[in-house]
N, C-alpha and C positions, 0 to 999 in steps of 0.2 A: 407245364401245369397251367390250367385255364384260369381265367380271371376270378371265377367263383371260388375255386380251390385256394387261390392266393388270398382272397378276401377272408375266407373262413379261417385259414391258418393265421392271418394277420389278427383277427379278432380273438381266436383261441389263445394265442401267445400274449397279446396285449392285455387280456383280462384274466390271465392265469393267477390264482391266489393259493397261498399255503394255509392261511387262516380261514375263519368263518366269513361268509359273504351273503349278499342278497342278490338274487337274480331279478333284474327289472324287465328283461325281454330278450329278443334275439336280433342280431344284426341284419340289415337289409341292404341289398345292392340292386340298383336299377329298378326299384319298386318291388323286388321280390324278397320275401323273408327267407333267410338262410336258417333252416331248422337245426336246432342244437348249437348254433353259434351264439352262445349265451353272453349277454352283456351283464357283467357282475360288478357289484360295488363291495369292496372289502369293508368289514365292520371296523377294522382298525383305522380307516380314514373317515369314518362318519362324523367325527368331531371336528373335521376341517371345514365345516360349513358348506352351504350350497345354494343354488338358485334353480327354481323351476319357473320358466317363463313361456309366454306364448299368447297368441290372440284369444279372444273370448271364444269358447266352444271347441277348443283344440284338444282338451283333455288334461289340463293342469291339475284340476282338483282330483281326478282319478289317479294321476301319478302320485300326488301327495298321499292319497288313501293307500295305494300299494306300498309305498315306503313305510307308512305308519303301521300297517298290518304286519309287515315282515319284521320290522323292528320289535313289535310287541311279541311276535312268535319267538324271537331270539332272546326274550327276557329283558328287553330294553324299553323303559317307559317313554312315553311321548306326550308332548303338549301341542295341541292344535288350536289355532284361532279360526273359529267358524263364523265368518262375516255374512255368508250367504245362507246359512242354515241347512246346508246339504251334506254335512259330514256326520251327523248323528247316526246315520244308518250303519256305521261301523259296528254298532252293537248287535246287529242282526245279520245272519248269513245271507249271501246272495241267493235270489230265487233261481239263478241260472238262466241261460239263454243259448239257443243254437249258435248265435254269432260268437258268443264267448268260447264255446267248444271249438268252433272253427279257428278262432284266433289262437287258442292254446295249442291246437294241432299243428299249426304253422310254426309256432315257437318251439314246439317239442317239449312242452311242459304240461303235466297233467293238471287239470283244474280241480280245486277243492273249495267248496263253499263253507264258510264258517263265520260266526260272529266273534267279537273280541271284548275283553273287559273294558268297560267305559265308565268314566266319571264325568258328569256334566257340571261345569262351573259357570258362574255368572258374575259380571261386573255391575250389572244394573238390577232392576227389579224383576227380571225374568227368573223363572224357576231354575234352581241349580245351587251348587255350593257357593256361598258368598265369598268373594275375594276382597279382602280389605288389608290396609296397611295404616299404621299410625304416622302422623306428621313427624314424630321423633325418629322413627325408623327411616324415613326419607332422608332426614338430615338437611342442613342448610345449603350445601353445595348443590345437591340434586334438586331441591325445591326451587332454588334460584335459577337453575338451568331450565326447568319446566316453565317457570313464570317469565323467562327471558328478561331478567333484571340487569340493570347497569351495575358497574363495580360498586358505586356508592350504595345502591339498594341491596346488593349482595352483603355488604358490610353490616347493614341494619339487620338483615335476616340472621346473620351470624351472631350479632349482639342479642337478639331476641332468644335464640337457642341457648346462648351462654347464660342469660338471665334466668331462664327456666331451669337450666341445670343447677345453677348456684342456689336457687330458691326452692328446688324440688317441686317444680310445677310440671306435671305430666302434659305434654303436647300430644293429644290423641287425634283430634279432628280439626277441621278448618276453623270452626268457631272458637276453639282454644287459641289458635294462632292469631286470629283477628282480634280477639280480646286483649292479648298481650300487646299487639301493635297499638291499639287504641289507648291502652294504659300507659304505654311508653311516652306518649305525647299529651296525655291528659292528667289524670290523678297521680300517676307515678313519674311525672316529668322530672321532678327534683331528684327522686331516687335514682332514676336512670342516668341523669346528667352527672350526679356525684360519682357513680360507680363506673360508667362507661363513656361519658361524654355526651354532648348535645345531639339529639336526634331530630332531624328535620321533619316537620309535619307534612311538607309537600311530598317528600320521599315516601313516608308511610302511607300517604293518600294514594300514591301511584301503585304501591304494592297491594293495598286493599282492593283497588279496582281490578287488578289482574287476578286476585284470588276470587273475586266475584265472577269474573269471566270464566274461570275454571269451574266454579260451582254451577254455573249455568249449563255446563256440558255434562253435569252429573257427578262431578268429583266428590261432592259431599257424601255420596253413597259409598265411594271407594275408601275415603279416609275415615278411620275409626277402628273399633275393636269388634270382634276378635281378629287379630292379625293372622293372615294365612301363613302357615309354616311350609316353606318350599320343600322340606323333606317329604311332605305328603304327595309330591309330584312323582316320586321315584318308588312307588309301591309296586309289588309283584303279587299276582293272584295265586291261588292255591295250586294252579297248574303250571306255575313258573313263567307265566306270560306277563309282560309289562303292561301296566294300565295305560290306556289312551285317554288322556285328560282333554276334554273338549270345552273350550271357553265359548259360550254362546254370545256373539257380538252383533246379532242381526239388528238391534235397535240403537247401535252407536256409530253407524257408518258416517253420520253427519256430525259426529263429535270427535274429530281426530285428536284434539288436545287430550281428551280423557284416554284414548287408546294409546297414544305415545307416552302419557304419564304412567299408565299401568305397565307398559312394556319395559320402559326404562327402569322403573322401580323393581320389576321382577328380575331383570337381568342383573341389576346391581345387587339384589338380595342373594341371588344364586351365586354370583361371583364371590361375595363376602362370606357365604356360608359353606359352600362345598370345598372339600379338601383338594389339594393339588394331586393330579393323577399321573403326570408325566406322560410317557409314551405307552399308553395302555392299549390293550387288544380290542377294546370295545368302548363305546361312549356310555356315560352314566345316564344321560337324558338328552333327547333330541326335541328341539322346538321348531315348529313350522309356523311362520308368520304369513298368513294369507293377506292379499291386498296390501303388500308391504309399502306401496307408495303412500298409504295413509300416515305412516310414521315419518317418511322423509319429506313429503311435499310441503307441509306447513312447519317443519322444524327450523328453529333458529340455528345460527352457526354454532353457538355454544352447545346446543342440544345435539347437533350432528357430531360435533367433536366428542361428546360424551358417549354416544352410541358407537362411533368408530373405535374409540378406545376400548370399550367393553368387548366388542366383536373380536378385536385383536387378542385380548387377554383371556377370554373366557374358555377358549378351547383347551387350555392347560388344566381346566377343572373337569374335563371329560364331557363338555357340553357342545352339542352340534346345533348350529342355527341355520335354518333353511328359509330363504325368502321366496315367496310366491307372488308373482306380479306379471303384468302383460308384456312389458318391455324391459329388457335389462337396463336400459338407460334410466329407469325409475329408481334404481339403486345407485348411490354415490360411488364414484370410481374407487375411492379408498376402501370401501366395503367390498366391492367386486373383486378387488385385488386379493382379498383374504379367502376367496371361495375355492374349494377344491372340486366339488361336484357341480356340473352344469347340465341341466336337462332342458333343452330348448325345443318347445313345440312350434308349430307353424306360425309364421308372421305373415301378415297380409300387406301388400303394397298397393295402396289406392292413390297415393300422392307422391310427389317428388321427395317430400320430407320422409315418408315411409320408406322409400327406396334407399335413401341415404342412411336411415337407421338400420336397415337390413344389412347394408354393406359394412357398417361399423360393427354390428353384431357378429357377422361372419369372420371378421378379423380377430375376434376374441377366442376363436377355436383353433385347435392344432391343425396344421396344414396336412392334407391327405391327398394321395394320388387317386383315391376311389370316388371322390365327390367334388363337385363345384358347390362349395358350402352355401354361398348366397342363393344359388338356384334351388338347392334342396330345401332351404328355409321356407321358401314360398310354395313348395309342392308337397310338403308333408301332409298326410291325411290325419283325421281325428284319431287320437290314440297312438300316434307315431311321433318320435322326437329324435333330435340329435343329442347324443350323450357323450360327455367327456368327464372322466373321473380321475382319481389318483390311485395308483397302484400301492402296494404295501410299502414300497420304498419312497413314496411321495412323488413319484414321477407321473406326468399326465398319461392317461391311457389313450389308445387310438380313438379318433373321432368315429362314432358309429351311429348311422341312421338306424333307429331301433323300433321294432314292433313291440310296443309296451304290453306287458301282461295285464290282465283284467283284475280288478279288486275281488277278493274272496268274500267280502261283506256286501251288504246292500248298497247300491249306488243311488240312494234316495234318503229322504228324511224319515225319522221315526214318527209314528202317530202319537197323539196326546197320551193315549193309554200306555204306549211303550215307553215314553219319556217318564211317565209317572212310575212305572215299574222300576226303571233304572234309579230314579230318585229314592223310591221306597227302600231299595236295597243298598243305598249309599251309607257308608259309615261316616263319611265326612260331613254330610248334611247335619247330623246330630252334633257334630263338633263345632261347626262354624256358623250355623244359621240362627243361633241365639244372639239377639242384639244386646250389647252391653254399653251402658253409658255411666261409667263410674266417675267419681269426683276427679276433676282434672283442672287445668289452668283456668278455664272459663269460670267454673264454680268457685274455685279458691279465690280468684281475683275479684269476682263479684261480691263474695262475702267480705273480703278485705276492704273493698270500696265502701260497702254498706256500713261496715264497722267504723271506718274512718269518718264517714258522714255523720253517724250517730254521735261519735265522740266530739266532732266539730260542733254539732248542734248542742250537745250537752255543755261544751265549753262556752258557747255563745250565751246559753241560758244562764250559766253561772255568772258570766260577766254582767248580764242584764240585771240579775238579782243584786250583785254587789253595788252596781251604780245606783239602783233604786234605794238600797239601804243607806248608802252614803248621803244621798239627797235628803232622806228623811232626818238623818242625824244632824245635817247642817241646818235645817229649818227649826229644830226643837231647841229652845233657850235653856242654857245651863241654870239650875235652880238657884245657885249662889248669885249669879249675875242678875237673875230675875228679882231676887230680894233686894239687892243693892241698888237696882235701878227703879224700884217701885216708888210710887208717889208718897206712900205712907212713910217709907224709910227716909226719903229725902226731907219730908217735912219735919220728921223727928230730929234728924241731924241738924237742920237749920235752927230748930227750937233750942237745942243744946248750945249751939254756937252763939245764939243771941244772949242766952244767960251768961255764958262765959265772958262775952264782951262787956255786958253790964258789970 
């Protein structure tokens, strides 16, 4: 049997599945695409997380698009982070191209152009369904992780949350939280000290400065009502296709703190809300985090620990996480160790450091007799990738250099009119884009302070009145004393005494 036949048999056996699957392309050997040697990913393993990596311009975004489309077709909802603004085209069918037809002929897969049900979400002032969460929903632990607080400062945050719970003060946005912090070391100092112990003004000052830093990255838009219900991410359209939820993040690339705050909040909310799935046949929701290094680069050790913990636990809820980045080294080792699917597009070696990174990347893939992995990594063309997945029993599939299939939807952005059409048809816009500012901790404490100030002023006024009245009483002579001490009375008394003496 020739080398080609051996390779095709190797791929067919290694990627055989009994359950439902997604075809991502066909295996390649020595630069030639082996028609019908399909590289398949079982749906059963799509909640085992994954990585899509590669240099700029090698096809990472198109691979993400292919996975999202096929998951939607299988009735599985998807959440995408669109930092470059080029994923909204999923809502429109591909216009087609002779090169796409040629690619699919080589793969052995007919090409079908179609658009998908899309919901456009927004963290900022961009058009889209507004994503918000309240400070209370974040909780003291998560908020402390985001702010990168010390143990002492974490304790203060916990006390603030406890005080608000005890006194029924809703913590909705950051101005609520700041108001309670200021109250704890100001007008409410004695109240706090009596119930919870002394709170340091220097510690609250540090926490306030970190909150202001978060606000400057746009977090004041994120914290508030109406809170986004994560159940709205798992909607299915009337044709049984999962919605592809696209978060437009083109204006927050320079605000990584807001991005990581949102991501951690979202993952924590999904983990606490979704029921346990066990070993299910398909995921409930798949999240693709583009430009994943934005989460990890500026994250504190505490925040990284929190992310790693959620990544490890969330798959039992039927949630798949897929990190999209240029180099696998952008993702922490503890997270990489949790990943089942790896799609590695070409890496470029311009420096000794690059060559070393390529060598390390090659060592993370299964050994194969058909490739020199390090060499293949630098020779892959656009739209080609090394693929390693898990089979239905959780075992690594054979490493396959793969000619990736083309997206069925448009590989470009939507026009302003097309975006408007998507938003006009959105049911979630009506649900979440009304801004609510109900009475919360800020208003309640402000009213309490004003009431206390008025009472204090009234008490002072009463004291001033009492003192003034006492003063007037002390200067007015008693009438009896006045008579007894008058000159007329004294002369009369003396006259009587003289007569008595005589």
